C-alpha positions as CSV (number, residue, x, y, z in Angstrom):
1,M,-6.3,12.9,94.0
2,R,-2.9,12.6,94.4
3,T,-1.2,9.6,95.9
4,R,1.8,10.0,97.8
5,F,4.4,7.3,97.8
6,K,5.9,6.7,101.1
7,S,9.6,6.2,101.1
8,I,10.7,2.7,102.0
9,P,12.6,2.7,105.2
10,F,15.3,0.3,104.0
11,A,16.5,2.7,101.4
12,R,17.7,5.1,104.1
13,V,19.6,2.4,105.9
14,Q,21.7,1.1,103.0
15,R,24.5,3.4,102.0
16,G,26.6,1.3,99.5
17,A,28.0,-1.2,102.0
18,A,27.5,-4.0,99.5
19,L,29.7,-2.2,97.0
20,I,32.5,-1.7,99.5
21,I,32.4,-5.3,100.7
22,S,32.4,-6.7,97.1
23,L,35.4,-4.5,96.2
24,V,37.3,-5.8,99.3
25,F,36.5,-9.4,98.2
26,M,37.7,-8.6,94.6
27,L,40.9,-7.1,96.0
28,I,41.6,-10.3,98.1
29,L,40.8,-12.6,95.1
30,T,43.2,-10.5,92.9
31,I,46.0,-10.8,95.4
32,I,45.5,-14.6,95.7
33,G,45.4,-14.9,91.9
34,A,48.6,-12.9,91.5
35,A,50.4,-14.9,94.1
36,S,49.4,-18.2,92.6
37,M,50.5,-17.1,89.1
38,Q,53.9,-16.0,90.6
39,S,54.2,-19.4,92.3
40,A,53.3,-21.3,89.1
41,T,55.9,-19.3,87.1
42,L,58.6,-20.0,89.7
43,Q,57.7,-23.7,89.6
44,E,57.9,-23.7,85.8
45,R,61.4,-22.1,85.9
46,M,62.6,-24.7,88.5
47,A,61.3,-27.6,86.4
48,G,63.1,-26.1,83.3
49,N,66.3,-25.8,85.2
50,A,66.1,-29.3,86.6
51,R,65.6,-30.6,83.1
52,N,68.6,-28.6,81.8
53,V,70.8,-30.0,84.6
54,D,69.6,-33.5,83.9
55,Q,70.4,-33.1,80.2
56,A,73.8,-31.8,81.1
57,F,74.4,-34.8,83.4
58,Q,73.4,-37.3,80.8
59,A,75.7,-35.5,78.2
60,A,78.6,-35.7,80.7
61,E,77.9,-39.4,81.3
62,A,78.0,-40.0,77.5
63,A,81.4,-38.2,77.4
64,L,82.7,-40.4,80.2
65,R,81.6,-43.6,78.5
66,E,83.2,-42.4,75.2
67,A,86.5,-41.8,77.0
68,E,86.4,-45.2,78.7
69,T,85.7,-46.8,75.3
70,Q,88.7,-45.0,73.9
71,L,90.9,-46.2,76.8
72,A,89.6,-49.8,76.3
73,G,90.9,-49.8,72.8
74,V,94.2,-51.3,71.7
75,S,96.0,-48.0,71.0
76,V,95.1,-44.9,72.9
77,G,97.5,-42.5,71.3
78,P,100.2,-40.2,72.5
79,F,99.5,-38.2,75.7
80,N,100.9,-34.9,74.4
81,G,98.1,-32.5,75.1
82,S,96.3,-32.9,71.8
83,G,93.0,-34.6,71.2
84,G,92.1,-34.4,74.9
85,L,95.1,-36.7,76.0
86,Y,97.4,-35.3,78.6
87,L,100.3,-36.7,80.6
88,S,99.8,-35.7,84.2
89,C,102.8,-35.4,86.5
90,I,101.1,-35.2,89.9
91,D,104.1,-36.9,91.6
92,P,107.0,-34.5,92.2
93,A,109.4,-37.5,91.8
94,D,108.1,-38.2,88.4
95,T,111.0,-38.2,85.9
96,R,109.0,-38.0,82.7
97,T,109.8,-34.8,80.8
98,S,106.8,-34.8,78.5
99,C,104.3,-33.8,81.2
100,K,101.6,-31.6,79.8
101,E,98.9,-30.6,82.3
102,P,95.6,-29.2,81.1
103,T,95.0,-25.6,81.9
104,W,91.8,-25.5,84.0
105,S,91.5,-21.8,83.8
106,D,90.7,-22.1,80.1
107,Y,87.0,-22.9,79.8
108,S,87.0,-23.0,76.1
109,S,87.1,-26.2,74.2
110,T,90.8,-25.9,73.4
111,G,92.5,-29.1,74.5
112,W,89.2,-31.0,75.1
113,K,88.1,-33.8,72.9
114,V,84.6,-32.9,71.7
115,L,82.2,-35.7,70.8
116,A,80.6,-35.8,67.3
117,S,77.8,-33.4,66.6
118,D,75.1,-36.1,66.6
119,T,76.1,-37.8,69.8
120,V,73.7,-36.2,72.2
121,A,70.5,-34.5,70.8
122,G,68.9,-31.4,72.3
123,V,72.0,-29.9,73.9
124,S,73.4,-26.5,73.3
125,K,77.0,-27.9,72.9
126,Q,78.2,-31.4,72.5
127,P,79.9,-33.0,75.5
128,E,83.7,-33.1,75.8
129,F,86.4,-34.9,77.8
130,I,90.0,-34.9,78.8
131,I,92.0,-38.0,79.7
132,E,95.1,-37.7,81.9
133,E,97.6,-40.5,82.2
134,L,98.4,-40.6,85.9
135,S,100.9,-43.5,86.1
136,S,101.8,-46.9,85.0
137,V,102.7,-49.6,87.5
138,A,103.4,-53.3,87.6
139,D,100.4,-55.4,88.8
140,P,101.3,-56.5,92.3
141,D,99.1,-59.7,92.0
142,A,101.1,-60.8,89.0
143,A,104.4,-60.5,90.9
144,L,103.1,-63.0,93.6
145,D,102.2,-65.6,91.0
146,S,105.3,-66.8,89.1
147,D,103.2,-68.3,86.3
148,K,101.5,-65.0,85.4
149,P,103.4,-62.6,83.2
150,I,103.9,-59.2,84.9
151,A,101.3,-56.9,83.5
152,I,101.5,-53.2,83.5
153,M,98.5,-51.3,84.7
154,G,97.8,-47.7,83.7
155,Y,95.8,-45.3,85.7
156,Y,93.9,-42.5,84.0
157,R,91.8,-39.6,85.2
158,I,88.8,-38.8,82.9
159,T,87.2,-35.4,83.3
160,A,84.0,-34.9,81.2
161,R,81.7,-31.9,80.9
162,G,78.3,-31.8,79.4
163,Y,75.9,-29.0,78.6
164,G,72.1,-28.9,78.8
165,S,69.6,-27.3,76.4
166,S,71.2,-23.9,77.3
167,D,74.9,-23.3,77.9
168,R,74.1,-22.0,81.4
169,G,73.7,-25.6,82.6
170,M,77.0,-27.4,82.7
171,V,77.9,-30.6,84.7
172,V,81.5,-31.7,85.2
173,L,82.1,-35.4,86.1
174,S,85.4,-37.1,86.9
175,T,86.4,-40.7,87.3
176,T,89.6,-42.8,87.6
177,Y,90.1,-45.6,85.1
178,K,92.5,-48.6,85.4
179,R,93.7,-50.1,82.2
180,D,95.4,-53.5,82.3
181,G,98.3,-54.1,80.0
182,A,98.9,-50.5,79.3
């Protein structure tokens, strides 16, 4: 006696639809995974660049403070274009003949005062600054009070630049400094 197996009716109805649906779901999950990895990579780059700019800003701030400390000293030095000290002649009526303006087209460290190599850690290049003597004028408040000696005030422009962990991140800061008794 032979037994015949009857075919199951469900086998004829299924024709691999589960395979196609699972492949579509796998494709969708792959696209979502690739997009999230690209987003994470972009966010990592942005965080690294923000850190680099923050380091450069802090280095430029350190250079500004160093320049202000130098200006607060008793003797600053001759403003002859060496050591980051320049005599600026922004006024056309200025009669000083020793004016030496920094050349801003030169982005090398020539003419800039570079801070010591251990001043700021973790940067690609140590910060640097330029001090420009703008003018020296008599204190107007001292002229009003006859008991006060007339003091000379000097005005200086400090320009500092700092670098981050890579030399692609650079921040330039500038400030004006008033020095009494210059």
